[in-house]
ZAMARGU-4260 file (C-alpha; in steps of 0.2 Angstrom, whole numbers, plus 5000, padded with zeros to 4 digits):
<rodrens>
0) 5000/4999/5000 | 5008/5018/4996 | 5011/5030/5008 | 4997/5042/5007 | 4986/5027/5011
5) 4995/5024/5026 | 4993/5041/5032 | 4976/5040/5027 | 4971/5027/5036 | 4979/5038/5051
10) 4967/5051/5050 | 4978/5061/5038 | 4972/5068/5023 | 4982/5061/5008 | 4994/5072/5000
15) 4982/5077/4986 | 4977/5089/4997 | 4992/5096/5003 | 4997/5113/5002 | 5013/5108/4992
20) 5023/5108/5008 | 5037/5095/5010 | 5035/5096/5031 | 5024/5082/5038 | 5015/5085/5053
25) 5025/5081/5071 | 5020/5079/5088 | 5022/5097/5097 | 5031/5104/5108 | 5028/5119/5119
30) 5044/5129/5124 | 5040/5142/5138 | 5055/5151/5136 | 5060/5167/5124 | 5046/5176/5116
35) 5035/5163/5118 | 5033/5170/5136 | 5031/5187/5130 | 5019/5184/5116 | 5008/5173/5128
40) 5002/5176/5145 | 5010/5163/5157 | 4994/5159/5165 | 4985/5157/5150 | 4999/5146/5142
45) 5001/5135/5156 | 4981/5133/5155 | 4985/5128/5137 | 4998/5115/5142 | 4985/5107/5156
50) 4971/5107/5144 | 4984/5100/5130 | 4990/5085/5141 | 4973/5079/5145 | 4966/5080/5126
55) 4984/5071/5120 | 4975/5053/5125 | 4958/5058/5117 | 4969/5064/5102 | 4977/5048/5101
60) 4962/5039/5102 | 4954/5048/5088 | 4967/5045/5078 | 4966/5027/5083 | 4948/5025/5080
65) 4941/5039/5068 | 4954/5040/5055 | 4956/5020/5052 | 4939/5016/5055 | 4933/5028/5041
70) 4946/5023/5031 | 4945/5005/5031 | 4926/5008/5028 | 4929/5015/5011 | 4942/5001/5008
75) 4930/4988/5014 | 4918/4995/5001 | 4928/4997/4988 | 4935/4980/4990 | 4920/4970/4986
80) 4909/4983/4977 | 4897/4970/4968 | 4895/4962/4986 | 4888/4979/4992 | 4879/4985/4980
85) 4869/4966/4980 | 4866/4968/4999 | 4859/4986/4997 | 4847/4984/4983 | 4841/4967/4994
90) 4839/4977/5008 | 4829/4990/4999 | 4819/4975/4991 | 4816/4968/5006 | 4808/4985/5014
95) 4798/4989/5000 | 4790/4971/5001 | 4787/4974/5020 | 4777/4989/5015 | 4767/4979/5002
100) 4764/4965/5013 | 4760/4976/5028 | 4753/4993/5019 | 4754/5010/5032 | 4740/5016/5041
105) 4736/5033/5040 | 4728/5047/5051 | 4725/5063/5046 | 4715/5070/5059 | 4721/5082/5074
110) 4711/5073/5088 | 4726/5064/5096 | 4746/5063/5095 | 4749/5084/5093 | 4748/5089/5112
115) 4757/5083/5127 | 4748/5068/5136 | 4745/5082/5152 | 4737/5095/5140 | 4722/5104/5146
120) 4713/5101/5132 | 4711/5082/5135 | 4703/5085/5151 | 4691/5098/5143 | 4685/5089/5128
125) 4681/5075/5140 | 4672/5086/5150 | 4661/5092/5137 | 4659/5072/5131 | 4653/5068/5151
130) 4640/5084/5151 | 4631/5079/5135 | 4633/5059/5135 | 4631/5057/5155 | 4648/5049/5156
135) 4647/5039/5140 | 4662/5037/5129 | 4660/5047/5111 | 4668/5062/5102 | 4660/5077/5096
140) 4652/5080/5076 | 4649/5096/5072 | 4640/5106/5057 | 4633/5123/5052 | 4621/5128/5039
145) 4623/5147/5033 | 4609/5156/5026 | 4609/5174/5017 | 4596/5182/5007 | 4598/5183/4988
150) 4592/5201/4989 | 4603/5209/4999 | 4589/5222/5004 | 4580/5208/5016 | 4583/5200/5031
155) 4585/5185/5038 | 4576/5186/5054 | 4558/5189/5046 | 4547/5185/5031 | 4549/5174/5017
160) 4567/5172/5021 | 4564/5166/5039 | 4550/5155/5034 | 4561/5146/5019 | 4576/5145/5032
165) 4565/5136/5045 | 4555/5125/5033 | 4572/5119/5027 | 4578/5115/5043 | 4564/5105/5049
170) 4566/5096/5031 | 4584/5090/5033 | 4582/5086/5050 | 4571/5073/5044 | 4578/5066/5029
175) 4582/5049/5025 | 4599/5044/5029 | 4599/5028/5025 | 4588/5012/5025 | 4594/5001/5042
180) 4587/4982/5039 | 4590/4977/5055 | 4580/4990/5065 | 4566/4989/5049 | 4566/5009/5048
185) 4574/5025/5039 | 4589/5033/5049 | 4586/5050/5051 | 4595/5064/5059 | 4585/5062/5074
190) 4592/5045/5077 | 4610/5051/5079 | 4608/5067/5088 | 4602/5062/5105 | 4601/5077/5118
195) 4607/5090/5106 | 4593/5087/5093 | 4585/5105/5098 | 4598/5117/5100 | 4591/5127/5087
200) 4573/5127/5093 | 4575/5143/5104 | 4577/5155/5091 | 4562/5148/5081 | 4552/5148/5098
205) 4559/5166/5101 | 4553/5172/5084 | 4536/5165/5088 | 4532/5174/5103 | 4542/5191/5097
210) 4525/5199/5096 | 4535/5217/5095 | 4549/5210/5084 | 4565/5203/5091 | 4579/5213/5099
215) 4597/5208/5096 | 4605/5200/5105 | 4594/5198/5121 | 4574/5199/5116 | 4561/5198/5127
220) 4547/5185/5124 | 4529/5187/5129 | 4518/5170/5133 | 4500/5173/5139 | 4505/5185/5155
225) 4522/5180/5157 | 4538/5187/5149 | 4556/5178/5146 | 4572/5182/5140 | 4581/5174/5124
230) 4598/5177/5118 | 4598/5176/5097 | 4615/5182/5096 | 4624/5167/5091 | 4611/5164/5077
235) 4612/5181/5065 | 4629/5191/5059 | 4631/5207/5049 | 4614/5215/5060 | 4608/5231/5060
240) 4598/5237/5074 | 4591/5254/5080 | 4592/5266/5097 | 4583/5253/5106 | 4592/5236/5101
245) 4578/5231/5089 | 4583/5220/5076 | 4581/5229/5058 | 4589/5219/5047 | 4602/5203/5048
250) 4611/5199/5032 | 4616/5182/5038 | 4610/5168/5049 | 4617/5151/5056 | 4611/5134/5064
255) 4621/5124/5072 | 4620/5103/5072 | 4630/5093/5085 | 4628/5075/5090 | 4641/5063/5099
260) 4648/5045/5092 | 4654/5031/5100 | 4655/5019/5084 | 4661/5018/5068 | 4643/5015/5061
265) 4639/5030/5068 | 4653/5040/5063 | 4648/5035/5046 | 4630/5038/5047 | 4635/5058/5050
270) 4646/5059/5037 | 4634/5052/5027 | 4620/5064/5034 | 4632/5077/5030 | 4632/5070/5011
275) 4615/5070/5011 | 4611/5088/5017 | 4624/5093/5005 | 4614/5087/4990 | 4598/5097/4998
280) 4608/5112/5000 | 4615/5110/4982 | 4598/5108/4974 | 4590/5121/4985 | 4604/5134/4979
285) 4601/5127/4961 | 4582/5133/4960 | 4580/5151/4952 | 4564/5155/4965 | 4573/5152/4980
290) 4576/5167/4991 | 4591/5161/5000 | 4608/5157/4998 | 4615/5144/5009 | 4632/5137/5014
295) 4635/5120/5023 | 4650/5121/5033 | 4656/5102/5039 | 4670/5091/5043 | 4665/5079/5026
300) 4666/5095/5014 | 4683/5099/5023 | 4691/5084/5022 | 4688/5083/5004 | 4693/5099/5000
305) 4710/5099/5009 | 4711/5081/4998 | 4710/5089/4982 | 4721/5104/4989 | 4736/5092/4994
310) 4733/5083/4978 | 4738/5100/4969 | 4753/5103/4980 | 4760/5087/4978 | 4758/5089/4957
315) 4771/5104/4961 | 4782/5094/4972 | 4783/5082/4958 | 4788/5096/4947 | 4802/5101/4962
320) 4808/5085/4963 | 4812/5083/4943 | 4818/5100/4944 | 4829/5094/4956 | 4836/5079/4949
325) 4839/5088/4932 | 4848/5102/4941 | 4858/5086/4949 | 4863/5081/4931 | 4868/5097/4929
330) 4879/5097/4944 | 4888/5081/4938 | 4890/5087/4919 | 4898/5102/4927 | 4911/5091/4937
335) 4918/5081/4923 | 4920/5097/4913 | 4930/5103/4926 | 4940/5089/4930 | 4940/5083/4912
340) 4933/5066/4916 | 4917/5056/4913 | 4909/5054/4897 | 4889/5056/4896 | 4888/5037/4899
345) 4897/5039/4916 | 4887/5052/4919 | 4869/5045/4917 | 4874/5029/4926 | 4881/5042/4942
350) 4866/5051/4941 | 4855/5036/4942 | 4863/5029/4957 | 4864/5045/4965 | 4844/5045/4962
355) 4844/5028/4969 | 4851/5033/4986 | 4838/5043/4993 | 4824/5030/4988 | 4834/5016/4996
360) 4836/5026/5013 | 4817/5033/5013 | 4810/5016/5009 | 4820/5008/5021 | 4818/5020/5036
365) 4800/5020/5033 | 4797/5002/5032 | 4806/5002/5049 | 4795/5017/5055 | 4780/5007/5049
370) 4787/4990/5057 | 4786/4998/5075 | 4767/5003/5072 | 4769/5022/5068 | 4758/5030/5054
375) 4757/5041/5041 | 4751/5058/5046 | 4752/5076/5041 | 4770/5079/5049 | 4777/5065/5037
380) 4773/5073/5020 | 4789/5082/5021 | 4801/5068/5025 | 4803/5061/5007 | 4811/5079/5003
385) 4824/5077/5017 | 4829/5060/5010 | 4830/5068/4993 | 4841/5084/4999 | 4852/5075/5011
390) 4854/5061/4998 | 4859/5071/4985 | 4870/5083/4997 | 4881/5066/5002 | 4884/5059/4985
395) 4888/5076/4978 | 4901/5078/4990 | 4908/5061/4989 | 4907/5062/4968 | 4918/5079/4970
400) 4930/5070/4981 | 4932/5056/4971 | 4934/5066/4955 | 4946/5080/4961 | 4960/5066/4963
405) 4957/5052/4954 | 4972/5053/4944 | 4984/5053/4958 | 4996/5036/4960 | 4990/5023/4970
410) 4991/5003/4972 | 4972/5000/4970 | 4955/5007/4968 | 4948/5003/4985 | 4965/5013/4991
415) 4958/5028/4981 | 4940/5025/4990 | 4951/5024/5007 | 4958/5042/5004 | 4941/5048/4998
420) 4933/5041/5014 | 4947/5048/5025 | 4945/5066/5017 | 4928/5068/5017 | 4918/5057/5027
425) 4922/5065/5044 | 4913/5080/5037 | 4898/5070/5031 | 4898/5062/5049 | 4895/5079/5057
430) 4883/5084/5046 | 4874/5066/5047 | 4877/5069/5068 | 4857/5077/5070 | 4850/5058/5065
435) 4856/5054/5081 | 4847/5066/5091 | 4831/5064/5080 | 4832/5046/5084 | 4833/5050/5102
440) 4819/5062/5102 | 4808/5047/5102 | 4805/5049/5120 | 4798/5068/5116 | 4782/5070/5126
445) 4771/5074/5109 | 4771/5056/5101 | 4766/5062/5081 | 4781/5074/5083 | 4792/5062/5092
450) 4788/5048/5079 | 4792/5059/5063 | 4809/5066/5072 | 4811/5046/5074 | 4809/5043/5054
455) 4818/5058/5049 | 4833/5052/5060 | 4832/5035/5052 | 4833/5043/5035 | 4848/5053/5039
460) 4856/5037/5044 | 4852/5028/5030 | 4858/5041/5017 | 4875/5038/5024 | 4875/5019/5024
465) 4868/5018/5007 | 4881/5032/5001 | 4894/5021/5008 | 4888/5005/5003 | 4878/5007/4987
470) 4885/5023/4979 | 4904/5023/4984 | 4905/5006/4975 | 4895/5009/4961 | 4905/5027/4959
475) 4921/5016/4958 | 4914/5004/4947 | 4908/5017/4933 | 4921/5029/4937 | 4937/5018/4941
480) 4953/5029/4948 | 4970/5023/4938 | 4978/5010/4949 | 4996/5016/4946 | 5004/5031/4937
485) 5023/5033/4935 | 5032/5045/4945 | 5035/5062/4937 | 5051/5064/4931 | 5060/5081/4923
490) 5053/5077/4905 | 5035/5077/4910 | 5024/5092/4908 | 5009/5095/4918 | 4993/5095/4908
495) 4982/5109/4914 | 4964/5109/4913 | 4958/5125/4905 | 4943/5126/4916 | 4951/5121/4933
500) 4964/5132/4929 | 4952/5148/4928 | 4942/5140/4943 | 4960/5141/4954 | 4962/5160/4947
505) 4947/5167/4954 | 4948/5157/4971 | 4965/5163/4974 | 4957/5181/4970 | 4943/5178/4982
510) 4954/5173/4995 | 4966/5185/4994 | 4953/5199/4994 | 4944/5190/5009 | 4961/5189/5018
515) 4968/5206/5018 | 4951/5217/5014 | 4944/5226/5030 | 4928/5231/5022 | 4924/5210/5020
520) 4926/5208/5039 | 4916/5222/5044 | 4901/5218/5033 | 4903/5200/5038 | 4903/5206/5057
525) 4889/5218/5054 | 4877/5205/5045 | 4878/5194/5059 | 4874/5207/5072 | 4859/5213/5062
530) 4855/5194/5061 | 4855/5191/5080 | 4845/5207/5082 | 4831/5206/5069 | 4827/5188/5064
535) 4833/5181/5080 | 4828/5192/5094 | 4814/5201/5086 | 4807/5187/5074 | 4809/5172/5086
540) 4802/5180/5100 | 4786/5185/5090 | 4786/5166/5083 | 4767/5158/5086 | 4758/5146/5080
545) 4742/5148/5070 | 4733/5140/5055 | 4721/5147/5044 | 4710/5132/5036 | 4710/5141/5019
550) 4729/5140/5017 | 4725/5120/5014 | 4711/5123/5001 | 4713/5130/4984 | 4706/5150/4980
555) 4691/5143/4969 | 4686/5130/4980 | 4668/5132/4988 | 4672/5129/5004 | 4683/5142/5006
560) 4666/5154/5009 | 4661/5142/5023 | 4679/5145/5030 | 4677/5164/5028 | 4659/5165/5035
565) 4665/5155/5051 | 4682/5163/5053 | 4678/5180/5048 | 4660/5183/5052 | 4655/5172/5067
570) 4670/5172/5077 | 4673/5191/5077 | 4655/5195/5081 | 4649/5180/5093 | 4664/5168/5099
575) 4656/5158/5112 | 4665/5148/5126 | 4657/5134/5137 | 4662/5133/5154 | 4657/5118/5161
580) 4657/5119/5181 | 4659/5102/5184 | 4658/5104/5203 | 4646/5118/5206 | 4645/5129/5222
585) 4630/5127/5235 | 4622/5141/5229 | 4611/5145/5243 | 4629/5144/5255 | 4633/5166/5253
590) 4654/5158/5254 | 4653/5145/5240 | 4641/5157/5231 | 4653/5171/5233 | 4669/5163/5225
595) 4660/5158/5211 | 4654/5175/5207 | 4672/5181/5210 | 4677/5168/5196 | 4663/5174/5185
600) 4669/5192/5187 | 4687/5187/5182 | 4680/5181/5168 | 4671/5196/5164 | 4686/5206/5164
605) 4696/5198/5150 | 4697/5209/5135 | 4682/5206/5121 | 4671/5200/5134 | 4654/5203/5129
610) 4639/5211/5142 | 4636/5199/5157 | 4616/5198/5151 | 4622/5189/5134 | 4629/5175/5145
615) 4618/5160/5143 | 4618/5151/5161 | 4603/5145/5172 | 4606/5157/5184 | 4601/5173/5175
620) 4583/5164/5170 | 4582/5158/5188 | 4582/5176/5195 | 4570/5182/5183 | 4559/5168/5188
625) 4561/5174/5206 | 4562/5191/5205 | 4581/5190/5213 | 4597/5197/5205 | 4612/5186/5200
630) 4623/5197/5213 | 4613/5192/5227 | 4624/5185/5242 | 4614/5167/5239 | 4600/5161/5230
635) 4585/5153/5237 | 4584/5136/5229 | 4569/5130/5236 | 4561/5136/5220 | 4573/5127/5207
640) 4562/5114/5206 | 4547/5125/5199 | 4560/5135/5188 | 4566/5120/5180 | 4547/5114/5176
645) 4544/5129/5169 | 4537/5128/5152 | 4549/5139/5145 | 4564/5136/5155 | 4562/5117/5156
650) 4576/5117/5141 | 4588/5122/5153 | 4588/5104/5160 | 4600/5100/5145 | 4611/5114/5153
655) 4612/5108/5171 | 4613/5093/5180 | 4604/5090/5196 | 4595/5078/5209 | 4586/5082/5223
660) 4584/5076/5240 | 4568/5072/5249 | 4560/5079/5231 | 4562/5097/5237 | 4582/5102/5240
665) 4591/5102/5225 | 4608/5097/5223 | 4617/5106/5206 | 4630/5091/5203 | 4636/5101/5186
670) 4631/5115/5175 | 4635/5124/5159 | 4640/5143/5158 | 4641/5150/5140 | 4652/5166/5139
675) 4653/5176/5124 | 4666/5186/5115 | 4670/5198/5101 | 4685/5201/5092 | 4693/5184/5089
680) 4700/5182/5071 | 4711/5167/5072 | 4715/5150/5080 | 4730/5159/5088 | 4716/5172/5097
685) 4707/5156/5101 | 4723/5150/5109 | 4727/5166/5118 | 4709/5167/5125 | 4707/5150/5131
690) 4723/5152/5141 | 4717/5166/5149 | 4701/5157/5153 | 4710/5142/5161 | 4721/5154/5171
695) 4707/5161/5180 | 4698/5144/5182 | 4713/5136/5189 | 4714/5150/5202 | 4696/5142/5210
700) 4701/5123/5209 | 4686/5119/5220 | 4674/5121/5204 | 4684/5111/5193 | 4679/5123/5180
705) 4684/5118/5161 | 4684/5129/5148 | 4679/5121/5131 | 4675/5126/5111 | 4674/5114/5097
710) 4693/5123/5092 | 4700/5120/5110 | 4710/5104/5105 | 4718/5113/5089 | 4722/5127/5100
715) 4732/5117/5112 | 4740/5110/5097 | 4744/5129/5091 | 4750/5134/5108 | 4762/5119/5108
720) 4770/5117/5090 | 4783/5132/5094 | 4791/5123/5107 | 4792/5107/5096 | 4803/5119/5083
725) 4814/5124/5098 | 4818/5110/5108 | 4820/5096/5096 | 4832/5108/5084 | 4840/5112/5101
730) 4843/5095/5104 | 4848/5092/5085 | 4860/5105/5082 | 4869/5104/5102 | 4872/5083/5094
735) 4880/5092/5081 | 4892/5103/5093 | 4898/5088/5102 | 4900/5077/5087 | 4911/5091/5077
740) 4920/5094/5093 | 4926/5076/5093 | 4930/5075/5074 | 4936/5091/5071 | 4947/5091/5086
745) 4947/5108/5089 | 4933/5118/5102 | 4935/5137/5095 | 4931/5130/5076 | 4918/5118/5084
750) 4910/5134/5094 | 4910/5142/5078 | 4901/5129/5068 | 4888/5128/5081 | 4884/5145/5083
755) 4883/5147/5064 | 4873/5132/5063 | 4861/5137/5077 | 4861/5157/5068 | 4857/5149/5051
760) 4840/5139/5060 | 4836/5153/5071 | 4837/5167/5057 | 4827/5159/5046 | 4813/5155/5058
765) 4814/5174/5062 | 4814/5180/5047 | 4798/5171/5041 | 4789/5174/5057 | 4793/5193/5055
770) 4785/5189/5037 | 4769/5181/5045 | 4771/5165/5042 | 4767/5154/5057 | 4772/5139/5062
775) 4757/5124/5062 | 4755/5105/5062 | 4759/5105/5043 | 4774/5115/5042 | 4781/5110/5059
780) 4790/5093/5052 | 4798/5104/5038 | 4806/5117/5052 | 4812/5100/5058 | 4820/5097/5041
785) 4829/5115/5041 | 4837/5111/5059 | 4843/5093/5050 | 4850/5101/5037 | 4859/5118/5044
790) 4874/5108/5048 | 4878/5105/5031 | 4880/5124/5026 | 4895/5128/5038 | 4902/5112/5043
795) 4913/5106/5030 | 4920/5126/5027 | 4926/5123/5047 | 4932/5106/5047 | 4943/5108/5030
800) 4949/5124/5035 | 4956/5117/5051 | 4961/5100/5042 | 4975/5113/5031 | 4983/5116/5049
805) 4986/5097/5051 | 4994/5098/5033 | 5004/5112/5036 | 5006/5118/5050 | 5010/5136/5047
810) 5000/5139/5032 | 4994/5157/5029 | 4976/5160/5031 | 4975/5163/5013 | 4981/5145/5008
815) 4969/5137/5021 | 4956/5146/5013 | 4961/5141/4995 | 4962/5123/5001 | 4947/5125/5011
820) 4938/5131/4995 | 4946/5120/4982 | 4939/5103/4994 | 4918/5110/4998 | 4915/5126/4989
825) 4906/5116/4974 | 4900/5102/4981 | 4891/5114/4994 | 4884/5126/4982 | 4880/5112/4971
830) 4869/5104/4987 | 4861/5121/4990 | 4855/5123/4972 | 4848/5106/4972 | 4840/5108/4989
835) 4833/5126/4982 | 4824/5120/4967 | 4814/5105/4977 | 4802/5115/4983 | 4803/5131/4971
840) 4789/5125/4959 | 4778/5126/4975 | 4779/5145/4975 | 4767/5145/4960 | 4755/5132/4967
845) 4739/5138/4974 | 4740/5132/4990 | 4745/5144/5003 | 4754/5133/5017 | 4764/5125/5002
850) 4770/5141/4994 | 4775/5148/5013 | 4786/5131/5014 | 4792/5135/4997 | 4796/5152/5002
855) 4804/5146/5018 | 4816/5137/5009 | 4821/5150/4997 | 4824/5161/5013 | 4835/5145/5022
860) 4844/5144/5007 | 4849/5160/5003 | 4853/5164/5021 | 4864/5148/5020 | 4872/5156/5006
865) 4877/5171/5017 | 4880/5163/5032 | 4892/5151/5025 | 4902/5165/5019 | 4901/5173/5036
870) 4907/5157/5042 | 4924/5158/5030 | 4927/5176/5034 | 4927/5173/5054 | 4938/5158/5053
875) 4949/5170/5044 | 4949/5183/5057 | 4952/5170/5072 | 4971/5170/5076 | 4980/5155/5071
880) 4982/5148/5087 | 4962/5144/5091 | 4962/5136/5074 | 4975/5125/5075 | 4980/5107/5078
885) 4977/5107/5095 | 4960/5105/5105 | 4961/5123/5113 | 4974/5133/5109 | 4992/5130/5098
890) 5003/5141/5108 | 5017/5136/5094 | 5007/5143/5078
</rodrens>
């Protein structure tokens, strides 16, 4: 074996990567005499000696373990290339077969797995279910029907428009869903809704008894010689009233449907019911003589619309993959021109093998993921593109390293692969080290984020595995290096490659300019400070979770209008939160009732709270019935029985749970208190409002009060997702720092690499946050991908700059930069270009959430290039003593 191969095994780069110095690395000695003492403070130097003595053993271990292992890995892969290629393809085939035999499950709902096990919303949703189902198991189902007059001058609260809405509502509640042969009858909504069948009946009763017109939002009802109060605020929107609050015009009306299902059959019936109602709505709207325009907003319709949007977006993702593959071919073609190697057929074969690597990595990783019982979720949508970007990045680096010195003297082909691995594999290991952290993050307390993190870690790991045991042997076969070339003699003339010569000239000019120009250094420092202040501080601190469902839909999808009505009309005007009081006070006890009133008073102080007379709670009607006030010290509960059995107030039996002792004394076991707010415009607003409500109810634990809304589960998802994109990336980049400290062997360079990798991720997140791109469950996984890819932008520059000092201990900074760029500039910029193209076509899609992902990727790539430049400048600015061959400081430099 030639001498260069032996040195490669010892962890030293081959002579082809040297700085043309005849001197070899030698063990260092530290002299505490002469000018050394005067140039470095004695205490600092003694500390350096102590640290170097401690690290000497670790350094020797690294040379004995890391260098030979990586070098021998290349030798092993190159000694039997066909064997390793066959094994790799066999593993891929077995993985694919396992997916065919055990198809993965899909779970695109957000009911479970997106919050911690102790998230408040879990208890709150259970409280709602238990209240309406008397403790039975069940899941809620919702549907909303909106109506507006065709003639904008008409109103929904009276006349023909109101009568048509009422008649349509009665008809759809009795529509046949299906015929049940077991029961021998038609199934209708009444067979499914249980205790929630009459949610809208109060509106129709109110209109029937409002002889002098309705007031908004509270109207007075007259029945015989009695008067009652009814809240109609949640039913009418875009209203116009006079000075006495009399309702003059209501442009929109809403009716709500709710049910709870315990079985898949009931769930299927409810889905079918929504379909039946949608047919009825479409038929009604198609009639020319109808006076209303109806809009149905439900789960089935939204799911179908989201699927259409995803299908559309995936077309553009496919275009992105195709574009990236074409760019990869262009990169390989450029390499062949640069190094004057490779025929077109060899380029095509290497190109095909390069595409196979991410495919094998993803299939193998996903088969393990599926074998362990994990499902396909919205978070896994972007994981194949991690395989693509990281796979192309790795094979481009290996190809460039292979081609750059393929004509040098060596004894065998596998020896060349040994040198390639000894040269670039250490830095590739560092860039892949986030995989270990991502796999460990399987213990993260939010199940679906832990699962996707685990999948991403597997993908990155298998990219390295198949790059080593599939692509490298294939490259060795397709583009074999010369086994032996004669030593040059004086008569030999060096063949100068014209393209490479131009590149070297430009590189020399660039390195000279960076090394000497103070302006370049000032610009780099200022740019880093700006990133730290603007995107990192202001951007990251303003990052919040949010999601507008219209981001998932195509602009021309009719479901957008239903989302608009709910998000832009209902929520800002009349957003109701249900407070389930699971352990009400004894209302006849002044102390307990006083505490309860204090809790309600604090809720009244929340910003956006509507007046207390809009609250829907039995206490208000009970006080009207008894002639008392809710603010009294206590309530006379002896009249509760007459109240709850009253003709109009008996509807409160669905809003308060009670039992009687001796048929006279009531005990309120649980109750519903509905509070309304205005100004709520987004899920993020809802989440903040829920947090305020929880903070108040937690101060009164004796009542076991839980706030609830249909979106409360998603609100917790929104609240917790920013922590996900902070904790997992922090663990990932910290792991990279530990590995880079070991492999690079220099603490200062490793810290610099850690700083810039973290800065790249944080500044990307902060920049898109300032541009009002929020994090949500759909793009959270992409942010994790950014964190995993961040080290790739700076690690190679840091590693090769530091390694240049090992080759030539007293190399000038300019020469170190030149050697660094010669080894990694083109691979890094080519990889960034491939990653840039993957999501570029999505910028032209119609789905906002994919446009946001594509824009985030563009920001990430641009900032990555700029930060990589800053890393080069900062490396040049650091004193040689901190970037030398020693772990901490090299006094001899």
